TORKOL-4160 file (C-alpha; in steps of 0.2 Angstrom, whole numbers, padded with zeros to 4 digits, m for minus):
364
<pt num="1" X="m0287" Y="0058" Z="m0117"/>
<pt num="2" X="m0281" Y="0044" Z="m0107"/>
<pt num="3" X="m0276" Y="0051" Z="m0090"/>
<pt num="4" X="m0263" Y="0036" Z="m0088"/>
<pt num="5" X="m0255" Y="0043" Z="m0105"/>
<pt num="6" X="m0236" Y="0050" Z="m0101"/>
<pt num="7" X="m0234" Y="0067" Z="m0105"/>
<pt num="8" X="m0224" Y="0074" Z="m0121"/>
<pt num="9" X="m0215" Y="0087" Z="m0112"/>
<pt num="10" X="m0198" Y="0094" Z="m0116"/>
<pt num="11" X="m0189" Y="0085" Z="m0100"/>
<pt num="12" X="m0196" Y="0068" Z="m0104"/>
<pt num="13" X="m0190" Y="0069" Z="m0121"/>
<pt num="14" X="m0173" Y="0074" Z="m0115"/>
<pt num="15" X="m0173" Y="0058" Z="m0102"/>
<pt num="16" X="m0166" Y="0046" Z="m0115"/>
<pt num="17" X="m0154" Y="0057" Z="m0123"/>
<pt num="18" X="m0147" Y="0059" Z="m0104"/>
<pt num="19" X="m0149" Y="0041" Z="m0101"/>
<pt num="20" X="m0138" Y="0038" Z="m0118"/>
<pt num="21" X="m0125" Y="0050" Z="m0112"/>
<pt num="22" X="m0123" Y="0040" Z="m0095"/>
<pt num="23" X="m0122" Y="0025" Z="m0104"/>
<pt num="24" X="m0107" Y="0032" Z="m0116"/>
<pt num="25" X="m0097" Y="0040" Z="m0101"/>
<pt num="26" X="m0099" Y="0024" Z="m0092"/>
<pt num="27" X="m0092" Y="0013" Z="m0106"/>
<pt num="28" X="m0079" Y="0027" Z="m0110"/>
<pt num="29" X="m0073" Y="0025" Z="m0093"/>
<pt num="30" X="m0071" Y="0007" Z="m0094"/>
<pt num="31" X="m0063" Y="0007" Z="m0111"/>
<pt num="32" X="m0051" Y="0019" Z="m0104"/>
<pt num="33" X="m0046" Y="0007" Z="m0089"/>
<pt num="34" X="m0046" Y="m0007" Z="m0099"/>
<pt num="35" X="m0035" Y="0001" Z="m0112"/>
<pt num="36" X="m0021" Y="0005" Z="m0098"/>
<pt num="37" X="m0022" Y="m0013" Z="m0090"/>
<pt num="38" X="m0019" Y="m0019" Z="m0108"/>
<pt num="39" X="m0006" Y="m0008" Z="m0112"/>
<pt num="40" X="0004" Y="m0013" Z="m0095"/>
<pt num="41" X="0000" Y="m0033" Z="m0098"/>
<pt num="42" X="0006" Y="m0032" Z="m0115"/>
<pt num="43" X="0023" Y="m0023" Z="m0110"/>
<pt num="44" X="0025" Y="m0029" Z="m0093"/>
<pt num="45" X="0020" Y="m0049" Z="m0095"/>
<pt num="46" X="0034" Y="m0053" Z="m0107"/>
<pt num="47" X="0046" Y="m0046" Z="m0094"/>
<pt num="48" X="0038" Y="m0058" Z="m0081"/>
<pt num="49" X="0035" Y="m0073" Z="m0091"/>
<pt num="50" X="0046" Y="m0073" Z="m0105"/>
<pt num="51" X="0065" Y="m0077" Z="m0105"/>
<pt num="52" X="0074" Y="m0070" Z="m0089"/>
<pt num="53" X="0057" Y="m0069" Z="m0080"/>
<pt num="54" X="0062" Y="m0080" Z="m0065"/>
<pt num="55" X="0076" Y="m0069" Z="m0062"/>
<pt num="56" X="0066" Y="m0053" Z="m0063"/>
<pt num="57" X="0057" Y="m0059" Z="m0048"/>
<pt num="58" X="0070" Y="m0068" Z="m0039"/>
<pt num="59" X="0085" Y="m0056" Z="m0040"/>
<pt num="60" X="0088" Y="m0037" Z="m0032"/>
<pt num="61" X="0088" Y="m0022" Z="m0044"/>
<pt num="62" X="0107" Y="m0020" Z="m0052"/>
<pt num="63" X="0115" Y="m0007" Z="m0062"/>
<pt num="64" X="0113" Y="m0013" Z="m0081"/>
<pt num="65" X="0130" Y="m0011" Z="m0091"/>
<pt num="66" X="0126" Y="m0009" Z="m0110"/>
<pt num="67" X="0143" Y="m0013" Z="m0119"/>
<pt num="68" X="0146" Y="m0011" Z="m0139"/>
<pt num="69" X="0160" Y="m0016" Z="m0149"/>
<pt num="70" X="0167" Y="m0011" Z="m0164"/>
<pt num="71" X="0157" Y="m0021" Z="m0174"/>
<pt num="72" X="0141" Y="m0014" Z="m0168"/>
<pt num="73" X="0136" Y="m0028" Z="m0156"/>
<pt num="74" X="0126" Y="m0023" Z="m0142"/>
<pt num="75" X="0126" Y="m0032" Z="m0124"/>
<pt num="76" X="0116" Y="m0029" Z="m0110"/>
<pt num="77" X="0123" Y="m0037" Z="m0093"/>
<pt num="78" X="0122" Y="m0035" Z="m0075"/>
<pt num="79" X="0136" Y="m0028" Z="m0065"/>
<pt num="80" X="0140" Y="m0044" Z="m0059"/>
<pt num="81" X="0145" Y="m0052" Z="m0077"/>
<pt num="82" X="0152" Y="m0035" Z="m0085"/>
<pt num="83" X="0169" Y="m0037" Z="m0080"/>
<pt num="84" X="0170" Y="m0054" Z="m0089"/>
<pt num="85" X="0161" Y="m0048" Z="m0104"/>
<pt num="86" X="0173" Y="m0032" Z="m0105"/>
<pt num="87" X="0189" Y="m0044" Z="m0103"/>
<pt num="88" X="0181" Y="m0056" Z="m0118"/>
<pt num="89" X="0179" Y="m0041" Z="m0129"/>
<pt num="90" X="0195" Y="m0033" Z="m0126"/>
<pt num="91" X="0202" Y="m0019" Z="m0136"/>
<pt num="92" X="0186" Y="m0021" Z="m0148"/>
<pt num="93" X="0176" Y="m0013" Z="m0133"/>
<pt num="94" X="0169" Y="0005" Z="m0142"/>
<pt num="95" X="0156" Y="0011" Z="m0129"/>
<pt num="96" X="0150" Y="0006" Z="m0111"/>
<pt num="97" X="0135" Y="0015" Z="m0103"/>
<pt num="98" X="0127" Y="0011" Z="m0087"/>
<pt num="99" X="0108" Y="0012" Z="m0083"/>
<pt num="100" X="0104" Y="0012" Z="m0065"/>
<pt num="101" X="0090" Y="0000" Z="m0057"/>
<pt num="102" X="0087" Y="m0006" Z="m0074"/>
<pt num="103" X="0096" Y="m0024" Z="m0073"/>
<pt num="104" X="0093" Y="m0038" Z="m0061"/>
<pt num="105" X="0075" Y="m0040" Z="m0054"/>
<pt num="106" X="0064" Y="m0032" Z="m0041"/>
<pt num="107" X="0064" Y="m0045" Z="m0025"/>
<pt num="108" X="0069" Y="m0031" Z="m0014"/>
<pt num="109" X="0054" Y="m0020" Z="m0017"/>
<pt num="110" X="0042" Y="m0034" Z="m0019"/>
<pt num="111" X="0048" Y="m0040" Z="m0001"/>
<pt num="112" X="0047" Y="m0021" Z="0006"/>
<pt num="113" X="0030" Y="m0018" Z="m0002"/>
<pt num="114" X="0022" Y="m0034" Z="0007"/>
<pt num="115" X="0031" Y="m0028" Z="0025"/>
<pt num="116" X="0023" Y="m0011" Z="0024"/>
<pt num="117" X="0006" Y="m0016" Z="0018"/>
<pt num="118" X="0004" Y="m0031" Z="0031"/>
<pt num="119" X="0012" Y="m0019" Z="0044"/>
<pt num="120" X="0001" Y="m0005" Z="0039"/>
<pt num="121" X="m0016" Y="m0015" Z="0038"/>
<pt num="122" X="m0011" Y="m0024" Z="0055"/>
<pt num="123" X="m0009" Y="m0008" Z="0065"/>
<pt num="124" X="m0023" Y="0001" Z="0055"/>
<pt num="125" X="m0036" Y="m0013" Z="0058"/>
<pt num="126" X="m0032" Y="m0013" Z="0077"/>
<pt num="127" X="m0033" Y="0005" Z="0079"/>
<pt num="128" X="m0048" Y="0008" Z="0066"/>
<pt num="129" X="m0059" Y="m0007" Z="0074"/>
<pt num="130" X="m0056" Y="m0001" Z="0092"/>
<pt num="131" X="m0060" Y="0017" Z="0088"/>
<pt num="132" X="m0076" Y="0011" Z="0078"/>
<pt num="133" X="m0081" Y="0001" Z="0092"/>
<pt num="134" X="m0079" Y="0016" Z="0105"/>
<pt num="135" X="m0088" Y="0027" Z="0094"/>
<pt num="136" X="m0102" Y="0015" Z="0089"/>
<pt num="137" X="m0104" Y="0007" Z="0106"/>
<pt num="138" X="m0098" Y="0016" Z="0121"/>
<pt num="139" X="m0096" Y="0036" Z="0117"/>
<pt num="140" X="m0112" Y="0045" Z="0122"/>
<pt num="141" X="m0118" Y="0054" Z="0106"/>
<pt num="142" X="m0118" Y="0073" Z="0106"/>
<pt num="143" X="m0109" Y="0086" Z="0098"/>
<pt num="144" X="m0091" Y="0080" Z="0105"/>
<pt num="145" X="m0092" Y="0064" Z="0095"/>
<pt num="146" X="m0099" Y="0073" Z="0081"/>
<pt num="147" X="m0083" Y="0084" Z="0080"/>
<pt num="148" X="m0074" Y="0069" Z="0081"/>
<pt num="149" X="m0082" Y="0060" Z="0067"/>
<pt num="150" X="m0080" Y="0076" Z="0056"/>
<pt num="151" X="m0062" Y="0077" Z="0059"/>
<pt num="152" X="m0059" Y="0058" Z="0055"/>
<pt num="153" X="m0069" Y="0064" Z="0038"/>
<pt num="154" X="m0057" Y="0079" Z="0035"/>
<pt num="155" X="m0042" Y="0068" Z="0038"/>
<pt num="156" X="m0047" Y="0056" Z="0024"/>
<pt num="157" X="m0044" Y="0071" Z="0012"/>
<pt num="158" X="m0027" Y="0076" Z="0018"/>
<pt num="159" X="m0012" Y="0075" Z="0005"/>
<pt num="160" X="m0002" Y="0060" Z="0007"/>
<pt num="161" X="0012" Y="0071" Z="0007"/>
<pt num="162" X="0007" Y="0079" Z="0023"/>
<pt num="163" X="0005" Y="0061" Z="0031"/>
<pt num="164" X="0023" Y="0058" Z="0026"/>
<pt num="165" X="0029" Y="0074" Z="0035"/>
<pt num="166" X="0018" Y="0068" Z="0049"/>
<pt num="167" X="0028" Y="0051" Z="0050"/>
<pt num="168" X="0045" Y="0060" Z="0048"/>
<pt num="169" X="0043" Y="0072" Z="0063"/>
<pt num="170" X="0033" Y="0058" Z="0073"/>
<pt num="171" X="0040" Y="0040" Z="0070"/>
<pt num="172" X="0057" Y="0044" Z="0062"/>
<pt num="173" X="0061" Y="0057" Z="0074"/>
<pt num="174" X="0052" Y="0058" Z="0090"/>
<pt num="175" X="0044" Y="0039" Z="0093"/>
<pt num="176" X="0051" Y="0031" Z="0109"/>
<pt num="177" X="0062" Y="0015" Z="0110"/>
<pt num="178" X="0072" Y="0006" Z="0121"/>
<pt num="179" X="0091" Y="0010" Z="0119"/>
<pt num="180" X="0106" Y="0008" Z="0131"/>
<pt num="181" X="0115" Y="0023" Z="0123"/>
<pt num="182" X="0103" Y="0037" Z="0119"/>
<pt num="183" X="0106" Y="0050" Z="0104"/>
<pt num="184" X="0110" Y="0067" Z="0105"/>
<pt num="185" X="0095" Y="0072" Z="0096"/>
<pt num="186" X="0084" Y="0063" Z="0108"/>
<pt num="187" X="0070" Y="0073" Z="0114"/>
<pt num="188" X="0072" Y="0067" Z="0132"/>
<pt num="189" X="0076" Y="0050" Z="0140"/>
<pt num="190" X="0068" Y="0041" Z="0155"/>
<pt num="191" X="0081" Y="0030" Z="0165"/>
<pt num="192" X="0074" Y="0012" Z="0168"/>
<pt num="193" X="0089" Y="0006" Z="0177"/>
<pt num="194" X="0093" Y="m0008" Z="0166"/>
<pt num="195" X="0091" Y="0003" Z="0149"/>
<pt num="196" X="0083" Y="0020" Z="0143"/>
<pt num="197" X="0067" Y="0023" Z="0136"/>
<pt num="198" X="0074" Y="0037" Z="0123"/>
<pt num="199" X="0061" Y="0047" Z="0113"/>
<pt num="200" X="0073" Y="0048" Z="0098"/>
<pt num="201" X="0063" Y="0041" Z="0084"/>
<pt num="202" X="0064" Y="0024" Z="0073"/>
<pt num="203" X="0074" Y="0031" Z="0058"/>
<pt num="204" X="0070" Y="0028" Z="0042"/>
<pt num="205" X="0064" Y="0010" Z="0044"/>
<pt num="206" X="0050" Y="m0001" Z="0038"/>
<pt num="207" X="0041" Y="0000" Z="0056"/>
<pt num="208" X="0041" Y="0020" Z="0053"/>
<pt num="209" X="0033" Y="0016" Z="0037"/>
<pt num="210" X="0020" Y="0006" Z="0041"/>
<pt num="211" X="0013" Y="0016" Z="0055"/>
<pt num="212" X="0014" Y="0031" Z="0043"/>
<pt num="213" X="0003" Y="0021" Z="0030"/>
<pt num="214" X="m0008" Y="0016" Z="0044"/>
<pt num="215" X="m0013" Y="0034" Z="0048"/>
<pt num="216" X="m0016" Y="0037" Z="0030"/>
<pt num="217" X="m0029" Y="0022" Z="0029"/>
<pt num="218" X="m0035" Y="0024" Z="0046"/>
<pt num="219" X="m0049" Y="0035" Z="0043"/>
<pt num="220" X="m0057" Y="0026" Z="0029"/>
<pt num="221" X="m0056" Y="0010" Z="0041"/>
<pt num="222" X="m0064" Y="0019" Z="0055"/>
<pt num="223" X="m0079" Y="0025" Z="0046"/>
<pt num="224" X="m0083" Y="0010" Z="0036"/>
<pt num="225" X="m0081" Y="0000" Z="0051"/>
<pt num="226" X="m0093" Y="0011" Z="0061"/>
<pt num="227" X="m0106" Y="0010" Z="0049"/>
<pt num="228" X="m0105" Y="m0010" Z="0048"/>
<pt num="229" X="m0106" Y="m0009" Z="0067"/>
<pt num="230" X="m0122" Y="0001" Z="0067"/>
<pt num="231" X="m0129" Y="m0010" Z="0052"/>
<pt num="232" X="m0131" Y="m0024" Z="0065"/>
<pt num="233" X="m0148" Y="m0025" Z="0071"/>
<pt num="234" X="m0150" Y="m0017" Z="0088"/>
<pt num="235" X="m0161" Y="m0034" Z="0095"/>
<pt num="236" X="m0144" Y="m0044" Z="0094"/>
<pt num="237" X="m0138" Y="m0031" Z="0108"/>
<pt num="238" X="m0154" Y="m0031" Z="0118"/>
<pt num="239" X="m0155" Y="m0050" Z="0118"/>
<pt num="240" X="m0138" Y="m0052" Z="0123"/>
<pt num="241" X="m0140" Y="m0040" Z="0138"/>
<pt num="242" X="m0155" Y="m0048" Z="0143"/>
<pt num="243" X="m0147" Y="m0064" Z="0144"/>
<pt num="244" X="m0134" Y="m0057" Z="0158"/>
<pt num="245" X="m0120" Y="m0054" Z="0145"/>
<pt num="246" X="m0109" Y="m0039" Z="0149"/>
<pt num="247" X="m0107" Y="m0026" Z="0135"/>
<pt num="248" X="m0090" Y="m0032" Z="0129"/>
<pt num="249" X="m0096" Y="m0050" Z="0129"/>
<pt num="250" X="m0110" Y="m0044" Z="0117"/>
<pt num="251" X="m0099" Y="m0033" Z="0106"/>
<pt num="252" X="m0087" Y="m0048" Z="0105"/>
<pt num="253" X="m0099" Y="m0061" Z="0101"/>
<pt num="254" X="m0115" Y="m0053" Z="0094"/>
<pt num="255" X="m0111" Y="m0039" Z="0085"/>
<pt num="256" X="m0093" Y="m0038" Z="0078"/>
<pt num="257" X="m0093" Y="m0056" Z="0071"/>
<pt num="258" X="m0107" Y="m0049" Z="0059"/>
<pt num="259" X="m0099" Y="m0034" Z="0055"/>
<pt num="260" X="m0082" Y="m0042" Z="0051"/>
<pt num="261" X="m0087" Y="m0045" Z="0032"/>
<pt num="262" X="m0090" Y="m0025" Z="0029"/>
<pt num="263" X="m0075" Y="m0022" Z="0041"/>
<pt num="264" X="m0064" Y="m0032" Z="0028"/>
<pt num="265" X="m0071" Y="m0024" Z="0013"/>
<pt num="266" X="m0064" Y="m0007" Z="0020"/>
<pt num="267" X="m0048" Y="m0017" Z="0022"/>
<pt num="268" X="m0047" Y="m0021" Z="0003"/>
<pt num="269" X="m0048" Y="m0001" Z="0000"/>
<pt num="270" X="m0034" Y="0001" Z="0013"/>
<pt num="271" X="m0024" Y="m0012" Z="0003"/>
<pt num="272" X="m0026" Y="m0003" Z="m0012"/>
<pt num="273" X="m0019" Y="0013" Z="m0005"/>
<pt num="274" X="m0006" Y="0008" Z="0006"/>
<pt num="275" X="0001" Y="m0002" Z="m0007"/>
<pt num="276" X="0001" Y="0013" Z="m0019"/>
<pt num="277" X="0007" Y="0028" Z="m0009"/>
<pt num="278" X="0024" Y="0034" Z="m0013"/>
<pt num="279" X="0026" Y="0051" Z="m0003"/>
<pt num="280" X="0024" Y="0045" Z="0015"/>
<pt num="281" X="0038" Y="0031" Z="0013"/>
<pt num="282" X="0050" Y="0043" Z="0004"/>
<pt num="283" X="0052" Y="0051" Z="0020"/>
<pt num="284" X="0050" Y="0036" Z="0032"/>
<pt num="285" X="0055" Y="0021" Z="0024"/>
<pt num="286" X="0060" Y="0018" Z="0006"/>
<pt num="287" X="0078" Y="0019" Z="m0001"/>
<pt num="288" X="0083" Y="0017" Z="m0019"/>
<pt num="289" X="0096" Y="0004" Z="m0019"/>
<pt num="290" X="0099" Y="m0011" Z="m0007"/>
<pt num="291" X="0110" Y="m0025" Z="m0009"/>
<pt num="292" X="0102" Y="m0035" Z="0003"/>
<pt num="293" X="0086" Y="m0041" Z="0009"/>
<pt num="294" X="0078" Y="m0033" Z="0025"/>
<pt num="295" X="0082" Y="m0050" Z="0037"/>
<pt num="296" X="0101" Y="m0051" Z="0029"/>
<pt num="297" X="0108" Y="m0037" Z="0038"/>
<pt num="298" X="0118" Y="m0038" Z="0055"/>
<pt num="299" X="0101" Y="m0036" Z="0066"/>
<pt num="300" X="0095" Y="m0051" Z="0057"/>
<pt num="301" X="0076" Y="m0054" Z="0056"/>
<pt num="302" X="0074" Y="m0038" Z="0068"/>
<pt num="303" X="0082" Y="m0028" Z="0053"/>
<pt num="304" X="0065" Y="m0032" Z="0043"/>
<pt num="305" X="0057" Y="m0018" Z="0055"/>
<pt num="306" X="0072" Y="m0008" Z="0059"/>
<pt num="307" X="0080" Y="m0003" Z="0043"/>
<pt num="308" X="0077" Y="0005" Z="0028"/>
<pt num="309" X="0069" Y="m0006" Z="0014"/>
<pt num="310" X="0065" Y="m0005" Z="m0005"/>
<pt num="311" X="0047" Y="m0003" Z="m0011"/>
<pt num="312" X="0037" Y="m0005" Z="m0028"/>
<pt num="313" X="0030" Y="0012" Z="m0028"/>
<pt num="314" X="0046" Y="0021" Z="m0024"/>
<pt num="315" X="0056" Y="0009" Z="m0037"/>
<pt num="316" X="0043" Y="0013" Z="m0050"/>
<pt num="317" X="0046" Y="0032" Z="m0047"/>
<pt num="318" X="0064" Y="0030" Z="m0047"/>
<pt num="319" X="0066" Y="0020" Z="m0063"/>
<pt num="320" X="0051" Y="0032" Z="m0072"/>
<pt num="321" X="0057" Y="0048" Z="m0066"/>
<pt num="322" X="0075" Y="0049" Z="m0058"/>
<pt num="323" X="0085" Y="0040" Z="m0074"/>
<pt num="324" X="0088" Y="0043" Z="m0092"/>
<pt num="325" X="0073" Y="0034" Z="m0101"/>
<pt num="326" X="0079" Y="0023" Z="m0115"/>
<pt num="327" X="0073" Y="0005" Z="m0121"/>
<pt num="328" X="0084" Y="m0003" Z="m0106"/>
<pt num="329" X="0075" Y="0006" Z="m0093"/>
<pt num="330" X="0057" Y="0002" Z="m0100"/>
<pt num="331" X="0061" Y="m0016" Z="m0095"/>
<pt num="332" X="0062" Y="m0012" Z="m0076"/>
<pt num="333" X="0047" Y="0001" Z="m0078"/>
<pt num="334" X="0034" Y="m0011" Z="m0087"/>
<pt num="335" X="0040" Y="m0026" Z="m0077"/>
<pt num="336" X="0038" Y="m0017" Z="m0059"/>
<pt num="337" X="0021" Y="m0011" Z="m0063"/>
<pt num="338" X="0015" Y="m0027" Z="m0071"/>
<pt num="339" X="0019" Y="m0035" Z="m0055"/>
<pt num="340" X="0014" Y="m0021" Z="m0044"/>
<pt num="341" X="m0003" Y="m0023" Z="m0050"/>
<pt num="342" X="m0002" Y="m0041" Z="m0047"/>
<pt num="343" X="0002" Y="m0041" Z="m0030"/>
<pt num="344" X="m0011" Y="m0027" Z="m0027"/>
<pt num="345" X="m0024" Y="m0038" Z="m0034"/>
<pt num="346" X="m0019" Y="m0053" Z="m0026"/>
<pt num="347" X="m0020" Y="m0045" Z="m0008"/>
<pt num="348" X="m0037" Y="m0037" Z="m0011"/>
<pt num="349" X="m0043" Y="m0055" Z="m0018"/>
<pt num="350" X="m0037" Y="m0064" Z="m0002"/>
<pt num="351" X="m0046" Y="m0050" Z="0008"/>
<pt num="352" X="m0062" Y="m0052" Z="m0003"/>
<pt num="353" X="m0061" Y="m0072" Z="m0002"/>
<pt num="354" X="m0060" Y="m0070" Z="0017"/>
<pt num="355" X="m0075" Y="m0058" Z="0016"/>
<pt num="356" X="m0085" Y="m0071" Z="0008"/>
<pt num="357" X="m0081" Y="m0085" Z="0019"/>
<pt num="358" X="m0085" Y="m0074" Z="0034"/>
<pt num="359" X="m0103" Y="m0068" Z="0027"/>
<pt num="360" X="m0108" Y="m0086" Z="0021"/>
<pt num="361" X="m0104" Y="m0092" Z="0041"/>
<pt num="362" X="m0111" Y="m0076" Z="0049"/>
<pt num="363" X="m0130" Y="m0072" Z="0042"/>
<pt num="364" X="m0145" Y="m0065" Z="0049"/>
């Protein structure tokens, strides 16, 4: 017998079957994912690119009025045009019903989602990269640091609703801010002579929502950033230190640039999760209806951070679960989901392109 001939054991005979089963499972997952995307595109793309698609992207959400006359003709108009249409129909009006949030467009939720995602990513990257640099480059390795790493990994598995309650208790009700007139609910106020530093929270606002979402994605960014920093060859650090550079100069010029492509990869995951979270912003930032954009309030541009905003995840939840379902609400549902997917993919693609550019620039 040839000693190199593979044995015809039962385990070897089962190997092709197991391989085929794994292949079928992989293609099944791809098929289900493709079916979901195709369904959303099929239903949502006509809302955006069809008749009235421009208004869907450039108007705020409104209440839809469905008017039926005695002849059975049905007209669906926004609340701005409802009075004129009813006057034209006159006594022939047989029935009128309203569908909340199904008229107009979704400009407010789009703007709010961008504000929340950009704000949370900025905060999470600053805190996450700083924490990763400390854990990787400065901290003395031991049981205490390993406990911190374990806590960070456990934090990644905490349900998002818990982060929402954390944001409500910390940022909405307790976070410090400068004010001339502290509220009664203020935990305590420190007089500074010209004003007060009052621990009364930021109320439900874009700022509270952005910080809450930052803590949601912080564990992912810290873990990924630390691994990217460790992947940079130790010789880079030793050479830089041997030439007289300080520890911070070595990190900033010889370590961090080469780790940035991997850090941006973690930011892609952060963008996807921050944009899709609903529970945290329900308690800290989101509002179902608002007739103005964030910067059109009395506070001006500062209102974009200090006032409640609309957001696409919460808007989708509202039109899908909190209003009666009919053929008129489906326009807002599928159109919002389609725009939301395109928005998240655009943000992620921008991060990927930036990562490729940096990876081509910094190679070893």
